[in-house]
N, C-alpha and C positions, 0 to 999 in steps of 0.2 A: 666665213673665214676672210678673215682680212690677210691677202696676198703682200708678200714682203714686195718693195719696188724692185726691178730689177737692175743692173750695173748697166750702163750705155755700152755697147761691142762694136769694135769693127774685127772681122777676119780677114787676113792679110794671105793670100797667096802669089807665086808666081807674074800672072799677066792676069788674075783677077776674072778668070775666063773659066775654069774645072771646081779648084777646091775650095777656096773663099766661097762662091753663089752659091753652093751647095749646103756650107756652114750658116749662110746669113736665112736662105731658104726651109732651113730644118730649124734653128732657132725662131723664126714670124713664125713658123706652124708651129709647134712647141707650145709657145707661149699662147697662140691660141687657140689652141685645145686645154691649155690648161688657165684660161680665163684669166692670162693677163693682160693690162692694157695699155696704152701708148708709152710701147717699149721703143728702143734703140738700138736693131742690127743691121751694119750695113758690112762692105766688104769694099776691097780694093786690092790693089796688085803693086810689085813693088818697081811694072816694069810698065812701059805703054804700048808694047804692038798693041794690047786690044780695043784700047782707049776709043771708047765710043759705040763698040759692039754688044751683043748680046754676049750672054754666055755658051758655051761650047755646047753643040745640039745634044752632046751625047750625055753633058750634065742635067741640059734641058729635060733629057727622055729620062732616063734614072728618076731624076725628083721626081716628075711627070705621074710616072709611072704608080710613086710612093704620094699621090695626091696632094704634091709641092710643086705649085707653079712658079718659075724661077725663070720667064722668058721674059719677060719685063722686066728686067735688072741689067745695067746699062753699066760695064767695063767701066770704072776708072784704076788712075794712079792712088798711092799712099802722098798726103801733102803735111805740110806741119804744123796744120791747123787742124789734124786729127788726133794730134798728139792732145790736143788743150776741149775736141768737141767730145771725147771718148773718155770712159773709165777704163778702160782696158779693151787692149790688143792684142789680137792672138794672132801669133804664127802657125801656118800650117806645118812647117818644118823647120828645123835647127838652124837651118840657115835664114830663113824670111825672120829670127826672132834674132843671130846675129845682126843682117843689115840692120832693123830697128832700131835696134840697143846702139847704133852708131849712128842715128840719126841727126845732121850736121848743126840741127837745133838746138840740140839735147833737151828735150822737152817733156821731162815729164810734166805734169802730175798723171798721163796715163802710162795705168801699168802694163808692160808688154810681156807674154810667158805666151809659152807652146802649147797648142790649140789642146794637145791631150792630156798634158800634162796640167793645165788648168782647169779641163771640165772634169774628167778621171781619175787622175794622180799617177798615171801613166807617162814616162818619159821618153815617149814615143811621137815619133813621124805620121803624119798622114803623109804617103808614098804618091809623087804627081803620074796622077793615070793617062796627060795629057798626050805621049806617042802610046798607047796603050790601048786594048779593045773595050767595049762597053764592057764586059765582064770585071774589066777592072775600074772603072766607074762606077760600077757595082758596087764594089769593093768597100771602095775610097766613102758612098754615100754609106753600108753599113756601118765603119768607122765612126761617121762623123754622128751618123743615127746614136750608136748606142754611146758615144761621149756624151752626147747632147740630151740624150734621159736621163746619164748617173749625174748631170750638174742639175736639169730641172728637181730630180729627184732630192738633190744635196738641197739647194734652194730651200722645196718644199719640206724638208726637214730642218733646217735653219728657223724657221717663221714656227715651229712647233715649239723651239726653245732649247736643239740639239744643233751643236757647234757644226762647224763646217770650215773642212779647210782649203775652198776652193773660194772662198770671198774676202 
């Protein structure tokens, strides 16, 4: 079976330390499990507080408990060039989407969308677990994983001739 090519995706959260590294890791993991090669997934933050750091240890732990290694990711800030490098830029919450849409360079062609809406058709934010417990990180991981599974299932359906509303 010939797999469709996947759009390049950049996942955005506030500091690129909790949600977006998890999303990047989950998407890379699922792409590999489903036989996709040469995919481009990345993550970045709106602020530079954690630039150069690894993801939050709680994100690393929760990802690792689910067979996903993200400890080698390096937090970075979204830059204007990302709007040209990626097909889709996904904010983890509606505040991120609003900030991305105010990009001073006004740079489409990247499509900016809310993560949950784009991946599974739900107008919902992925809550920030930073000030919470490990259980909050586990809930966020579950939301991201379920949305990613739905998205990959839709991509697979689109390759068999069914329409996709997320692509």
